[in-house]
N, CA, C and O atoms as a GROMACS GRO file, in nm:
protein
  536
    1SER      N    1   0.084  -0.118   0.000
    1SER     CA    2   0.000   0.000   0.000
    1SER      C    3   0.088   0.124   0.000
    1SER      O    4   0.208   0.116   0.026
    2LYS      N    5   0.028   0.235  -0.029
    2LYS     CA    6   0.107   0.358  -0.035
    2LYS      C    7   0.036   0.469   0.041
    2LYS      O    8  -0.086   0.469   0.055
    3ILE      N    9   0.113   0.561   0.090
    3ILE     CA   10   0.057   0.678   0.157
    3ILE      C   11   0.025   0.782   0.051
    3ILE      O   12   0.106   0.808  -0.038
    4ILE      N   13  -0.092   0.841   0.062
    4ILE     CA   14  -0.127   0.952  -0.025
    4ILE      C   15  -0.091   1.079   0.050
    4ILE      O   16  -0.139   1.103   0.161
    5SER      N   17  -0.006   1.160  -0.010
    5SER     CA   18   0.037   1.282   0.060
    5SER      C   19  -0.082   1.377   0.072
    5SER      O   20  -0.164   1.388  -0.019
    6LEU      N   21  -0.089   1.443   0.184
    6LEU     CA   22  -0.196   1.537   0.210
    6LEU      C   23  -0.155   1.674   0.161
    6LEU      O   24  -0.042   1.718   0.183
    7ASP      N   25  -0.248   1.743   0.093
    7ASP     CA   26  -0.214   1.879   0.055
    7ASP      C   27  -0.226   1.967   0.179
    7ASP      O   28  -0.268   1.921   0.285
    8GLU      N   29  -0.190   2.093   0.165
    8GLU     CA   30  -0.185   2.181   0.282
    8GLU      C   31  -0.320   2.198   0.349
    8GLU      O   32  -0.326   2.222   0.470
    9ARG      N   33  -0.429   2.187   0.274
    9ARG     CA   34  -0.562   2.204   0.331
    9ARG      C   35  -0.615   2.076   0.394
    9ARG      O   36  -0.704   2.082   0.478
   10GLU      N   37  -0.563   1.963   0.355
   10GLU     CA   38  -0.607   1.833   0.409
   10GLU      C   39  -0.513   1.796   0.523
   10GLU      O   40  -0.423   1.714   0.508
   11SER      N   41  -0.535   1.859   0.638
   11SER     CA   42  -0.446   1.842   0.752
   11SER      C   43  -0.466   1.708   0.819
   11SER      O   44  -0.565   1.639   0.794
   12ASN      N   45  -0.371   1.672   0.905
   12ASN     CA   46  -0.384   1.550   0.984
   12ASN      C   47  -0.509   1.557   1.071
   12ASN      O   48  -0.574   1.455   1.096
   13PHE      N   49  -0.544   1.677   1.116
   13PHE     CA   50  -0.665   1.694   1.197
   13PHE      C   51  -0.787   1.651   1.117
   13PHE      O   52  -0.874   1.581   1.170
   14ARG      N   53  -0.794   1.693   0.991
   14ARG     CA   54  -0.908   1.654   0.906
   14ARG      C   55  -0.908   1.504   0.885
   14ARG      O   56  -1.015   1.441   0.886
   15ALA      N   57  -0.792   1.445   0.865
   15ALA     CA   58  -0.785   1.299   0.849
   15ALA      C   59  -0.837   1.230   0.975
   15ALA      O   60  -0.910   1.131   0.966
   16LEU      N   61  -0.802   1.283   1.092
   16LEU     CA   62  -0.851   1.224   1.216
   16LEU      C   63  -1.003   1.233   1.226
   16LEU      O   64  -1.066   1.142   1.280
   17LEU      N   65  -1.062   1.340   1.175
   17LEU     CA   66  -1.207   1.355   1.179
   17LEU      C   67  -1.276   1.248   1.095
   17LEU      O   68  -1.390   1.211   1.124
   18ASN      N   69  -1.211   1.198   0.993
   18ASN     CA   70  -1.269   1.095   0.906
   18ASN      C   71  -1.234   0.953   0.950
   18ASN      O   72  -1.281   0.857   0.890
   19PHE      N   73  -1.153   0.940   1.053
   19PHE     CA   74  -1.111   0.810   1.106
   19PHE      C   75  -1.235   0.726   1.142
   19PHE      O   76  -1.318   0.768   1.223
   20GLY      N   77  -1.244   0.608   1.082
   20GLY     CA   78  -1.354   0.516   1.111
   20GLY      C   79  -1.476   0.531   1.023
   20GLY      O   80  -1.564   0.445   1.024
   21HIS      N   81  -1.484   0.640   0.947
   21HIS     CA   82  -1.606   0.666   0.872
   21HIS      C   83  -1.628   0.573   0.754
   21HIS      O   84  -1.743   0.540   0.724
   22THR      N   85  -1.525   0.528   0.686
   22THR     CA   86  -1.546   0.441   0.570
   22THR      C   87  -1.612   0.311   0.613
   22THR      O   88  -1.709   0.267   0.551
   23TYR      N   89  -1.562   0.250   0.718
   23TYR     CA   90  -1.622   0.127   0.770
   23TYR      C   91  -1.758   0.157   0.833
   23TYR      O   92  -1.854   0.083   0.812
   24GLY      N   93  -1.765   0.264   0.912
   24GLY     CA   94  -1.888   0.298   0.983
   24GLY      C   95  -2.004   0.329   0.890
   24GLY      O   96  -2.117   0.288   0.916
   25HIS      N   97  -1.978   0.402   0.783
   25HIS     CA   98  -2.084   0.432   0.688
   25HIS      C   99  -2.135   0.305   0.620
   25HIS      O  100  -2.252   0.296   0.585
   26ALA      N  101  -2.048   0.207   0.601
   26ALA     CA  102  -2.091   0.078   0.545
   26ALA      C  103  -2.192   0.011   0.638
   26ALA      O  104  -2.292  -0.044   0.593
   27ILE      N  105  -2.166   0.017   0.768
   27ILE     CA  106  -2.259  -0.040   0.866
   27ILE      C  107  -2.393   0.032   0.860
   27ILE      O  108  -2.498  -0.032   0.855
   28GLU      N  109  -2.389   0.165   0.860
   28GLU     CA  110  -2.513   0.244   0.855
   28GLU      C  111  -2.593   0.213   0.728
   28GLU      O  112  -2.715   0.196   0.735
   29ALA      N  113  -2.526   0.206   0.615
   29ALA     CA  114  -2.596   0.181   0.488
   29ALA      C  115  -2.656   0.041   0.486
   29ALA      O  116  -2.769   0.023   0.440
   30HIS      N  117  -2.582  -0.056   0.534
   30HIS     CA  118  -2.630  -0.195   0.534
   30HIS      C  119  -2.748  -0.212   0.630
   30HIS      O  120  -2.846  -0.278   0.597
   31ALA      N  121  -2.738  -0.154   0.747
   31ALA     CA  122  -2.840  -0.170   0.851
   31ALA      C  123  -2.964  -0.084   0.823
   31ALA      O  124  -3.071  -0.109   0.877
   32GLY      N  125  -2.948   0.016   0.738
   32GLY     CA  126  -3.054   0.114   0.717
   32GLY      C  127  -3.030   0.229   0.813
   32GLY      O  128  -3.018   0.209   0.934
   33TYR      N  129  -3.022   0.350   0.758
   33TYR     CA  130  -2.990   0.465   0.841
   33TYR      C  131  -3.089   0.478   0.956
   33TYR      O  132  -3.210   0.467   0.936
   34GLY      N  133  -3.036   0.500   1.074
   34GLY     CA  134  -3.119   0.512   1.194
   34GLY      C  135  -3.122   0.386   1.277
   34GLY      O  136  -3.156   0.392   1.396
   35ASN      N  137  -3.089   0.272   1.218
   35ASN     CA  138  -3.088   0.147   1.294
   35ASN      C  139  -2.962   0.132   1.378
   35ASN      O  140  -2.961   0.062   1.479
   36TRP      N  141  -2.857   0.198   1.336
   36TRP     CA  142  -2.734   0.210   1.415
   36TRP      C  143  -2.711   0.359   1.434
   36TRP      O  144  -2.719   0.435   1.338
   37LEU      N  145  -2.684   0.401   1.556
   37LEU     CA  146  -2.649   0.540   1.578
   37LEU      C  147  -2.517   0.570   1.506
   37LEU      O  148  -2.428   0.485   1.501
   38HIS      N  149  -2.506   0.690   1.452
   38HIS     CA  150  -2.386   0.726   1.376
   38HIS      C  151  -2.259   0.706   1.460
   38HIS      O  152  -2.163   0.646   1.412
   39GLY      N  153  -2.259   0.755   1.582
   39GLY     CA  154  -2.141   0.742   1.668
   39GLY      C  155  -2.104   0.599   1.696
   39GLY      O  156  -1.986   0.565   1.705
   40GLU      N  157  -2.204   0.513   1.711
   40GLU     CA  158  -2.177   0.372   1.736
   40GLU      C  159  -2.117   0.305   1.614
   40GLU      O  160  -2.023   0.226   1.625
   41ALA      N  161  -2.170   0.337   1.496
   41ALA     CA  162  -2.116   0.280   1.372
   41ALA      C  163  -1.972   0.328   1.350
   41ALA      O  164  -1.886   0.250   1.308
   42ILE      N  165  -1.946   0.455   1.379
   42ILE     CA  166  -1.810   0.508   1.360
   42ILE      C  167  -1.715   0.447   1.462
   42ILE      O  168  -1.598   0.424   1.430
   43SER      N  169  -1.762   0.420   1.583
   43SER     CA  170  -1.679   0.353   1.683
   43SER      C  171  -1.632   0.217   1.631
   43SER      O  172  -1.514   0.183   1.642
   44VAL      N  173  -1.725   0.140   1.576
   44VAL     CA  174  -1.687   0.010   1.519
   44VAL      C  175  -1.592   0.033   1.402
   44VAL      O  176  -1.494  -0.041   1.386
   45GLY      N  177  -1.619   0.135   1.320
   45GLY     CA  178  -1.529   0.168   1.210
   45GLY      C  179  -1.389   0.202   1.257
   45GLY      O  180  -1.291   0.166   1.192
   46MET      N  181  -1.380   0.271   1.370
   46MET     CA  182  -1.248   0.304   1.426
   46MET      C  183  -1.176   0.177   1.470
   46MET      O  184  -1.055   0.165   1.452
   47ALA      N  185  -1.251   0.083   1.528
   47ALA     CA  186  -1.191  -0.044   1.568
   47ALA      C  187  -1.140  -0.120   1.445
   47ALA      O  188  -1.031  -0.176   1.447
   48MET      N  189  -1.220  -0.120   1.338
   48MET     CA  190  -1.182  -0.190   1.216
   48MET      C  191  -1.063  -0.123   1.147
   48MET      O  192  -0.972  -0.192   1.101
   49ALA      N  193  -1.064   0.009   1.140
   49ALA     CA  194  -0.952   0.081   1.079
   49ALA      C  195  -0.824   0.060   1.161
   49ALA      O  196  -0.716   0.046   1.104
   50SER      N  197  -0.838   0.057   1.292
   50SER     CA  198  -0.722   0.033   1.378
   50SER      C  199  -0.666  -0.106   1.356
   50SER      O  200  -0.544  -0.125   1.351
   51ARG      N  201  -0.755  -0.203   1.344
   51ARG     CA  202  -0.709  -0.341   1.319
   51ARG      C  203  -0.642  -0.350   1.182
   51ARG      O  204  -0.540  -0.417   1.167
   52THR      N  205  -0.698  -0.282   1.082
   52THR     CA  206  -0.636  -0.279   0.949
   52THR      C  207  -0.495  -0.225   0.960
   52THR      O  208  -0.401  -0.283   0.905
   53SER      N  209  -0.479  -0.114   1.030
   53SER     CA  210  -0.348  -0.052   1.045
   53SER      C  211  -0.251  -0.143   1.119
   53SER      O  212  -0.133  -0.151   1.084
   54GLU      N  213  -0.301  -0.212   1.221
   54GLU     CA  214  -0.214  -0.305   1.294
   54GLU      C  215  -0.171  -0.421   1.203
   54GLU      O  216  -0.053  -0.458   1.203
   55LEU      N  217  -0.264  -0.476   1.127
   55LEU     CA  218  -0.230  -0.587   1.036
   55LEU      C  219  -0.126  -0.544   0.933
   55LEU      O  220  -0.042  -0.625   0.892
   56LEU      N  221  -0.132  -0.419   0.891
   56LEU     CA  222  -0.035  -0.367   0.793
   56LEU      C  223   0.099  -0.330   0.856
   56LEU      O  224   0.196  -0.302   0.786
   57GLY      N  225   0.104  -0.331   0.988
   57GLY     CA  226   0.228  -0.297   1.057
   57GLY      C  227   0.248  -0.149   1.081
   57GLY      O  228   0.357  -0.107   1.118
   58TYR      N  229   0.144  -0.067   1.060
   58TYR     CA  230   0.155   0.077   1.080
   58TYR      C  231   0.127   0.116   1.225
   58TYR      O  232   0.184   0.212   1.276
   59LEU      N  233   0.040   0.041   1.293
   59LEU     CA  234  -0.001   0.071   1.429
   59LEU      C  235   0.050  -0.037   1.523
   59LEU      O  236   0.032  -0.156   1.497
   60LYS      N  237   0.114   0.004   1.632
   60LYS     CA  238   0.164  -0.093   1.729
   60LYS      C  239   0.046  -0.162   1.798
   60LYS      O  240  -0.060  -0.102   1.816
   61ASN      N  241   0.066  -0.287   1.836
   61ASN     CA  242  -0.038  -0.363   1.905
   61ASN      C  243  -0.083  -0.293   2.033
   61ASN      O  244  -0.202  -0.294   2.065
   62THR      N  245   0.010  -0.233   2.105
   62THR     CA  246  -0.028  -0.164   2.230
   62THR      C  247  -0.121  -0.046   2.201
   62THR      O  248  -0.214  -0.022   2.278
   63ASP      N  249  -0.097   0.026   2.093
   63ASP     CA  250  -0.186   0.137   2.055
   63ASP      C  251  -0.322   0.084   2.010
   63ASP      O  252  -0.425   0.143   2.042
   64TYR      N  253  -0.322  -0.026   1.934
   64TYR     CA  254  -0.447  -0.088   1.891
   64TYR      C  255  -0.532  -0.125   2.013
   64TYR      O  256  -0.650  -0.093   2.019
   65LYS      N  257  -0.471  -0.192   2.109
   65LYS     CA  258  -0.544  -0.233   2.229
   65LYS      C  259  -0.592  -0.112   2.309
   65LYS      O  260  -0.701  -0.116   2.367
   66ARG      N  261  -0.513  -0.007   2.312
   66ARG     CA  262  -0.553   0.114   2.385
   66ARG      C  263  -0.674   0.179   2.319
   66ARG      O  264  -0.766   0.224   2.388
   67ILE      N  265  -0.675   0.185   2.186
   67ILE     CA  266  -0.790   0.242   2.114
   67ILE      C  267  -0.916   0.163   2.148
   67ILE      O  268  -1.020   0.222   2.179
   68LEU      N  269  -0.907   0.030   2.141
   68LEU     CA  270  -1.024  -0.053   2.174
   68LEU      C  271  -1.068  -0.030   2.317
   68LEU      O  272  -1.188  -0.019   2.345
   69SER      N  273  -0.973  -0.023   2.408
   69SER     CA  274  -1.004  -0.003   2.549
   69SER      C  275  -1.075   0.131   2.573
   69SER      O  276  -1.172   0.137   2.648
   70LEU      N  277  -1.027   0.236   2.508
   70LEU     CA  278  -1.089   0.367   2.524
   70LEU      C  279  -1.232   0.370   2.469
   70LEU      O  280  -1.321   0.428   2.530
   71LEU      N  281  -1.253   0.306   2.354
   71LEU     CA  282  -1.388   0.300   2.298
   71LEU      C  283  -1.481   0.224   2.393
   71LEU      O  284  -1.593   0.267   2.418
   72LYS      N  285  -1.434   0.111   2.445
   72LYS     CA  286  -1.515   0.031   2.538
   72LYS      C  287  -1.546   0.109   2.666
   72LYS      O  288  -1.658   0.104   2.716
   73LYS      N  289  -1.447   0.183   2.718
   73LYS     CA  290  -1.467   0.260   2.841
   73LYS      C  291  -1.576   0.365   2.826
   73LYS      O  292  -1.642   0.401   2.924
   74THR      N  293  -1.594   0.415   2.705
   74THR     CA  294  -1.698   0.516   2.682
   74THR      C  295  -1.835   0.452   2.656
   74THR      O  296  -1.934   0.522   2.638
   75GLY      N  297  -1.838   0.319   2.653
   75GLY     CA  298  -1.964   0.249   2.630
   75GLY      C  299  -1.999   0.231   2.484
   75GLY      O  300  -2.111   0.191   2.451
   76LEU      N  301  -1.904   0.259   2.396
   76LEU     CA  302  -1.929   0.243   2.253
   76LEU      C  303  -1.896   0.101   2.208
   76LEU      O  304  -1.808   0.037   2.266
   77PRO      N  305  -1.966   0.052   2.106
   77PRO     CA  306  -1.937  -0.082   2.056
   77PRO      C  307  -1.808  -0.086   1.976
   77PRO      O  308  -1.766   0.013   1.917
   78ILE      N  309  -1.745  -0.204   1.975
   78ILE     CA  310  -1.626  -0.224   1.893
   78ILE      C  311  -1.644  -0.344   1.800
   78ILE      O  312  -1.550  -0.383   1.730
   79LYS      N  313  -1.763  -0.402   1.799
   79LYS     CA  314  -1.794  -0.516   1.713
   79LYS      C  315  -1.907  -0.477   1.618
   79LYS      O  316  -2.005  -0.414   1.659
   80GLY      N  317  -1.892  -0.516   1.492
   80GLY     CA  318  -1.993  -0.486   1.392
   80GLY      C  319  -2.116  -0.574   1.406
   80GLY      O  320  -2.118  -0.666   1.488
   81PRO      N  321  -2.219  -0.545   1.325
   81PRO     CA  322  -2.342  -0.624   1.332
   81PRO      C  323  -2.316  -0.770   1.298
   81PRO      O  324  -2.246  -0.802   1.202
   82LYS      N  325  -2.374  -0.857   1.376
   82LYS     CA  326  -2.353  -1.002   1.356
   82LYS      C  327  -2.413  -1.050   1.224
   82LYS      O  328  -2.365  -1.148   1.167
   83ASN      N  329  -2.515  -0.982   1.176
   83ASN     CA  330  -2.581  -1.025   1.052
   83ASN      C  331  -2.519  -0.964   0.926
   83ASN      O  332  -2.578  -0.971   0.818
   84MET      N  333  -2.402  -0.903   0.939
   84MET     CA  334  -2.334  -0.840   0.825
   84MET      C  335  -2.202  -0.911   0.801
   84MET      O  336  -2.111  -0.906   0.884
   85SER      N  337  -2.192  -0.978   0.686
   85SER     CA  338  -2.068  -1.051   0.655
   85SER      C  339  -1.957  -0.952   0.620
   85SER      O  340  -1.984  -0.839   0.579
   86ALA      N  341  -1.835  -0.996   0.637
   86ALA     CA  342  -1.721  -0.910   0.604
   86ALA      C  343  -1.727  -0.865   0.458
   86ALA      O  344  -1.702  -0.748   0.427
   87ALA      N  345  -1.759  -0.958   0.368
   87ALA     CA  346  -1.762  -0.925   0.225
   87ALA      C  347  -1.869  -0.820   0.192
   87ALA      O  348  -1.854  -0.746   0.096
   88SER      N  349  -1.975  -0.814   0.272
   88SER     CA  350  -2.082  -0.719   0.242
   88SER      C  351  -2.041  -0.574   0.271
   88SER      O  352  -2.109  -0.481   0.227
   89TYR      N  353  -1.934  -0.552   0.344
   89TYR     CA  354  -1.885  -0.416   0.368
   89TYR      C  355  -1.828  -0.353   0.241
   89TYR      O  356  -1.847  -0.234   0.216
   90LEU      N  357  -1.757  -0.434   0.161
   90LEU     CA  358  -1.678  -0.378   0.051
   90LEU      C  359  -1.758  -0.296  -0.050
   90LEU      O  360  -1.713  -0.187  -0.086
   91PRO      N  361  -1.876  -0.342  -0.098
   91PRO     CA  362  -1.949  -0.258  -0.194
   91PRO      C  363  -1.986  -0.121  -0.136
   91PRO      O  364  -1.981  -0.020  -0.207
   92TYR      N  365  -2.024  -0.118  -0.010
   92TYR     CA  366  -2.056   0.010   0.054
   92TYR      C  367  -1.930   0.096   0.068
   92TYR      O  368  -1.934   0.217   0.044
   93MET      N  369  -1.820   0.034   0.105
   93MET     CA  370  -1.695   0.109   0.122
   93MET      C  371  -1.646   0.168  -0.011
   93MET      O  372  -1.584   0.274  -0.014
   94MET      N  373  -1.676   0.099  -0.120
   94MET     CA  374  -1.634   0.149  -0.252
   94MET      C  375  -1.718   0.269  -0.296
   94MET      O  376  -1.681   0.337  -0.393
   95ARG      N  377  -1.828   0.297  -0.227
   95ARG     CA  378  -1.911   0.415  -0.258
   95ARG      C  379  -1.869   0.537  -0.176
   95ARG      O  380  -1.926   0.645  -0.191
   96ASP      N  381  -1.770   0.520  -0.092
   96ASP     CA  382  -1.724   0.627  -0.004
   96ASP      C  383  -1.671   0.744  -0.087
   96ASP      O  384  -1.613   0.724  -0.194
   97LYS      N  385  -1.691   0.865  -0.037
   97LYS     CA  386  -1.646   0.985  -0.110
   97LYS      C  387  -1.495   0.992  -0.125
   97LYS      O  388  -1.444   1.067  -0.209
   98LYS      N  389  -1.422   0.915  -0.045
   98LYS     CA  390  -1.276   0.917  -0.054
   98LYS      C  391  -1.222   0.822  -0.162
   98LYS      O  392  -1.102   0.820  -0.187
   99VAL      N  393  -1.310   0.743  -0.225
   99VAL     CA  394  -1.267   0.655  -0.334
   99VAL      C  395  -1.235   0.743  -0.456
   99VAL      O  396  -1.316   0.825  -0.497
  100ILE      N  397  -1.117   0.724  -0.511
  100ILE     CA  398  -1.076   0.801  -0.629
  100ILE      C  399  -1.031   0.703  -0.736
  100ILE      O  400  -0.946   0.617  -0.712
  101SER      N  401  -1.088   0.718  -0.855
  101SER     CA  402  -1.055   0.632  -0.969
  101SER      C  403  -1.065   0.484  -0.932
  101SER      O  404  -0.980   0.404  -0.969
  102GLY      N  405  -1.169   0.450  -0.857
  102GLY     CA  406  -1.193   0.311  -0.820
  102GLY      C  407  -1.101   0.258  -0.712
  102GLY      O  408  -1.101   0.138  -0.685
  103GLU      N  409  -1.022   0.345  -0.650
  103GLU     CA  410  -0.929   0.300  -0.547
  103GLU      C  411  -0.973   0.353  -0.410
  103GLU      O  412  -0.986   0.474  -0.389
  104MET      N  413  -0.995   0.259  -0.318
  104MET     CA  414  -1.036   0.294  -0.183
  104MET      C  415  -0.921   0.360  -0.108
  104MET      O  416  -0.806   0.317  -0.116
  105ARG      N  417  -0.954   0.467  -0.037
  105ARG     CA  418  -0.857   0.534   0.050
  105ARG      C  419  -0.910   0.525   0.192
  105ARG      O  420  -1.026   0.557   0.218
  106LEU      N  421  -0.826   0.482   0.282
  106LEU     CA  422  -0.866   0.466   0.421
  106LEU      C  423  -0.784   0.556   0.512
  106LEU      O  424  -0.664   0.576   0.491
  107ILE      N  425  -0.850   0.610   0.612
  107ILE     CA  426  -0.781   0.686   0.716
  107ILE      C  427  -0.742   0.584   0.822
  107ILE      O  428  -0.828   0.525   0.888
  108LEU      N  429  -0.612   0.564   0.840
  108LEU     CA  430  -0.564   0.464   0.935
  108LEU      C  431  -0.476   0.530   1.040
  108LEU      O  432  -0.390   0.612   1.008
  109PRO      N  433  -0.500   0.494   1.167
  109PRO     CA  434  -0.414   0.549   1.272
  109PRO      C  435  -0.275   0.488   1.265
  109PRO      O  436  -0.259   0.369   1.237
  110ILE      N  437  -0.175   0.571   1.289
  110ILE     CA  438  -0.038   0.520   1.294
  110ILE      C  439   0.018   0.529   1.435
  110ILE      O  440   0.122   0.470   1.467
  111SER      N  441  -0.052   0.603   1.519
  111SER     CA  442  -0.024   0.611   1.662
  111SER      C  443  -0.144   0.680   1.725
  111SER      O  444  -0.233   0.726   1.654
  112ILE      N  445  -0.147   0.687   1.857
  112ILE     CA  446  -0.257   0.756   1.924
  112ILE      C  447  -0.255   0.903   1.882
  112ILE      O  448  -0.154   0.971   1.902
  113GLY      N  449  -0.365   0.950   1.826
  113GLY     CA  450  -0.376   1.090   1.787
  113GLY      C  451  -0.319   1.126   1.652
  113GLY      O  452  -0.319   1.243   1.615
  114LYS      N  453  -0.270   1.028   1.576
  114LYS     CA  454  -0.212   1.057   1.444
  114LYS      C  455  -0.262   0.953   1.344
  114LYS      O  456  -0.260   0.833   1.370
  115ALA      N  457  -0.307   1.002   1.229
  115ALA     CA  458  -0.359   0.914   1.124
  115ALA      C  459  -0.307   0.961   0.989
  115ALA      O  460  -0.268   1.077   0.972
  116GLU      N  461  -0.307   0.871   0.894
  116GLU     CA  462  -0.265   0.901   0.757
  116GLU      C  463  -0.367   0.840   0.662
  116GLU      O  464  -0.445   0.752   0.700
  117ILE      N  465  -0.366   0.888   0.539
  117ILE     CA  466  -0.453   0.834   0.434
  117ILE      C  467  -0.373   0.733   0.354
  117ILE      O  468  -0.263   0.762   0.306
  118TYR      N  469  -0.428   0.613   0.341
  118TYR     CA  470  -0.361   0.505   0.268
  118TYR      C  471  -0.451   0.456   0.156
  118TYR      O  472  -0.574   0.458   0.167
  119SER      N  473  -0.389   0.412   0.047
  119SER     CA  474  -0.463   0.350  -0.063
  119SER      C  475  -0.386   0.225  -0.107
  119SER      O  476  -0.274   0.200  -0.061
  120GLY      N  477  -0.447   0.149  -0.195
  120GLY     CA  478  -0.381   0.029  -0.247
  120GLY      C  479  -0.371  -0.083  -0.145
  120GLY      O  480  -0.283  -0.168  -0.155
  121ILE      N  481  -0.460  -0.083  -0.048
  121ILE     CA  482  -0.457  -0.186   0.057
  121ILE      C  483  -0.520  -0.314   0.004
  121ILE      O  484  -0.629  -0.311  -0.054
  122ASP      N  485  -0.452  -0.424   0.025
  122ASP     CA  486  -0.502  -0.555  -0.017
  122ASP      C  487  -0.639  -0.579   0.046
  122ASP      O  488  -0.655  -0.568   0.168
  123LYS      N  489  -0.737  -0.613  -0.037
  123LYS     CA  490  -0.874  -0.638   0.012
  123LYS      C  491  -0.878  -0.748   0.117
  123LYS      O  492  -0.963  -0.746   0.206
  124ASN      N  493  -0.787  -0.846   0.108
  124ASN     CA  494  -0.786  -0.955   0.206
  124ASN      C  495  -0.749  -0.904   0.345
  124ASN      O  496  -0.796  -0.959   0.445
  125ILE      N  497  -0.666  -0.802   0.352
  125ILE     CA  498  -0.631  -0.743   0.482
  125ILE      C  499  -0.752  -0.670   0.538
  125ILE      O  500  -0.782  -0.681   0.657
  126ILE      N  501  -0.821  -0.597   0.452
  126ILE     CA  502  -0.943  -0.528   0.495
  126ILE      C  503  -1.045  -0.629   0.546
  126ILE      O  504  -1.105  -0.609   0.652
  127LEU      N  505  -1.065  -0.736   0.471
  127LEU     CA  506  -1.161  -0.840   0.512
  127LEU      C  507  -1.119  -0.904   0.644
  127LEU      O  508  -1.205  -0.931   0.729
  128SER      N  509  -0.992  -0.929   0.662
  128SER     CA  510  -0.943  -0.987   0.788
  128SER      C  511  -0.970  -0.894   0.905
  128SER      O  512  -1.012  -0.938   1.012
  129ALA      N  513  -0.947  -0.765   0.885
  129ALA     CA  514  -0.972  -0.667   0.991
  129ALA      C  515  -1.120  -0.663   1.027
  129ALA      O  516  -1.155  -0.654   1.145
  130ILE      N  517  -1.205  -0.670   0.926
  130ILE     CA  518  -1.350  -0.671   0.952
  130ILE      C  519  -1.388  -0.797   1.030
  130ILE      O  520  -1.460  -0.789   1.130
  131LYS      N  521  -1.341  -0.911   0.984
  131LYS     CA  522  -1.373  -1.038   1.052
  131LYS      C  523  -1.326  -1.036   1.197
  131LYS      O  524  -1.394  -1.088   1.285
  132ASP      N  525  -1.209  -0.978   1.221
  132ASP     CA  526  -1.156  -0.970   1.357
  132ASP      C  527  -1.238  -0.877   1.446
  132ASP      O  528  -1.226  -0.880   1.568
  133SER      N  529  -1.322  -0.794   1.383
  133SER     CA  530  -1.402  -0.696   1.457
  133SER      C  531  -1.550  -0.730   1.454
  133SER      O  532  -1.635  -0.642   1.470
  134GLN      N  533  -1.582  -0.856   1.435
  134GLN     CA  534  -1.724  -0.897   1.433
  134GLN      C  535  -1.756  -0.984   1.551
  134GLN      O  536  -1.870  -1.028   1.565
   0.00000   0.00000   0.00000
């Protein structure tokens, strides 16, 4: 995979604001809007994005576990809907506004409080991260 450089207006802060949204919006779309609260879907998306980053070697295991712990401490879910298969996420994720020329771009944490935009991620890694978060 490769890092997409951020232009001056696309700050790391903005990337952090989108953290978890690609996965989370897939949950909302699949479940039907309103059946999952937005914040809950994004929480699961953050868990999935964090797992993706850990599988790719960008995020340390200790940071991954800390992210999950913090989400759990706030009472937010970290597991996706049981009735949604890992493969069913991908079509929704490909409709994300961050997809460019058919290539998915994900906001992945690289440490606590820091995220980068990545593209060219092997779909099998994405599927593994989703399965690990179900």
